[in-house]
Each structure stands twice: as structure tokens, then as C-alpha cells.
C-alpha positions in Angstrom: 89.4 90.0 108.1 86.3 89.2 106.0 83.4 91.5 105.7 80.0 90.3 107.0 76.9 90.4 104.8 75.5 93.0 107.1 78.5 95.3 106.5 78.4 94.7 102.8 74.7 95.8 102.7 75.5 98.9 104.7 78.4 99.7 102.4 76.3 99.3 99.3 73.7 101.6 100.8 76.3 104.3 101.6 77.6 104.1 98.1 74.1 104.1 96.5 73.2 107.2 98.6 76.5 108.9 97.6 76.0 108.2 93.9 72.4 109.4 93.9 73.2 112.5 96.0 76.0 113.5 93.7 74.4 112.8 90.3 76.5 109.7 89.5 75.2 106.7 87.7 74.6 103.5 89.8 76.2 101.0 87.4 76.6 97.3 88.1 80.4 97.6 87.4 80.7 100.1 90.3 78.9 97.9 92.7 81.0 94.9 91.5 84.2 96.8 92.2 82.8 97.8 95.7 82.0 94.1 96.4 85.4 92.9 95.3 87.1 95.5 97.5 85.1 94.5 100.5 85.8 90.9 99.9 89.5 91.6 99.5 91.8 90.8 102.5 94.3 93.5 103.3 95.7 96.3 101.1 95.4 96.3 97.4 96.5 98.4 94.4 94.6 99.0 91.2 96.5 96.5 89.1 96.0 93.7 91.7 92.2 94.5 91.8 92.0 94.6 88.0 93.7 91.1 87.8 91.4 89.6 90.4 88.3 91.0 88.6 89.6 89.9 85.2 90.2 86.4 86.6 86.6 86.3 87.8 85.4 87.4 84.3 84.3 90.8 85.2 84.3 93.2 82.2 85.8 96.2 84.0 88.4 98.5 82.5 91.3 100.0 84.4 89.7 103.4 83.7 86.5 102.3 85.4 88.5 101.0 88.4 90.3 104.3 88.8 87.1 106.4 88.5 85.3 104.2 90.9 88.1 104.3 93.4 87.9 108.1 93.3 84.2 107.9 94.1 84.9 105.5 96.9 87.5 107.8 98.3 85.1 110.7 98.2 82.5 108.8 100.2 85.0 107.4 102.7 84.5 103.8 101.8 88.1 103.4 100.8 91.3 104.9 102.2 94.4 105.6 100.1 97.8 104.7 101.4 101.3 105.5 100.1 103.9 103.1 101.4 107.0 104.8 100.0 106.8 103.5 96.4 105.2 105.0 93.4 102.2 102.7 93.7 99.2 103.8 95.7 97.6 101.2 97.9 94.1 101.2 99.2 92.1 99.6 102.0 88.5 99.4 102.9 87.6 102.0 105.6 83.9 101.5 106.5 83.9 100.8 110.3 87.5 99.9 110.3 89.1 101.5 113.3 92.0 103.8 113.1 95.3 101.9 112.7 98.8 102.6 111.6 101.4 100.7 109.6 104.9 99.3 109.8 106.4 98.8 106.3 109.2 96.3 106.2 111.3 97.5 103.4 113.3 94.3 103.0 110.3 92.0 102.8 107.6 94.4 101.5 105.4 93.2 104.4 102.9 95.7 105.8 102.0 95.2 109.5 98.9 97.0 110.9 98.9 98.1 114.5 96.9 100.2 116.9 98.4 101.9 119.9 96.1 103.9 122.2 98.9 106.3 123.0 98.5 107.7 119.5 94.9 108.7 120.3 96.3 110.5 123.4 98.8 112.4 121.2 95.9 113.3 118.8 93.8 114.7 121.7 96.8 116.7 123.0 97.4 118.2 119.5 93.8 119.1 119.2 93.8 120.9 122.5 97.1 122.7 122.1 96.5 123.8 118.5 92.7 124.3 118.7 92.0 121.9 115.8 89.8 118.9 115.1 91.9 116.2 113.6 89.6 114.2 111.2 92.1 111.5 110.4 95.8 110.7 110.3 98.3 108.3 108.9 101.5 107.1 110.5 104.0 104.9 108.8 107.1 103.3 110.3 109.7 101.9 107.9 111.6 99.0 109.2 113.8 96.0 108.3 113.2 92.6 109.8 115.8 91.7 112.4 117.9 88.7 111.5 116.9 85.5 113.4 120.6 84.9 114.1 121.4 88.3 115.4 122.2 88.6 119.1 120.1 90.9 121.2 
């Protein structure tokens, strides 16, 4: 899913307000990173983002990437995911609806899905336990079924 120019402008405004409100500098590198993230399709890790930006001749260090990711996490423009490996993955989160993941351990494929029954479970948990759930993550780990296997 590509990001529209309208969404990119809104994301930049959110980031600008966050940086100003928290005493952080508004550097071109930070906005270049934000732009690359919102142009990226799917999940990414820091190393993949670094290589994409290096290939496009951006002069951004890994340290700048890590620091900027932390800022983007703080202002809810990026969501951190852990798919069972030692590498954190990230995805853009501005106006992206809640969804969950199936991780195919044999192919390393990540499938996103949304099931409205999960929202029903969330509402029930909030009622039973007297809490307001702000977000959740749900991962199913799977292996692809063999094409030749009988059902």
C-alpha cells in the first residue's frame, strides 16, 4: 500500500509538532527517514532501511536511523514488531488500522490480517477487567501446508 501525498503531509506535520513540542531539532535527515518509511511497502528493519537510503545517496548513519526510529515510535508514527527473531521490524502506523500477523516460519513470509472478532474480544476484556486497551499485538506462527498434502 502506497502512501498518498495528503497522508505524507499530515505525517510530516505530526512529526514536526512532536519535535517542536519535545525540544528536538527538525533536521532534514529525520524528515528524509520519515519519507522513506512512508514510501516503504510492508515491514522493514533498520538495516534494510539503511541500505535503501544509502542506495539513494542519503548521508544518514545507522545511529541517526535508530534515534529517529525512537522518536517516531514515541509519536506513534511507527510501530515496532518482533516476529520471533532477534531483529526488530517496524511498520508505519499513521491511520493504518489495527491488524495482526501470521508469521510463516518456513518461508519468512509475514501475512497481515484483520478479523473483527478480535475487536469483540478486546471489548469483552475491557468490560470484564475494567481497563481501556490502547493497542495490542497478535502473532500466529505457522508453516505453509504442502501443495501435495491431502486434506
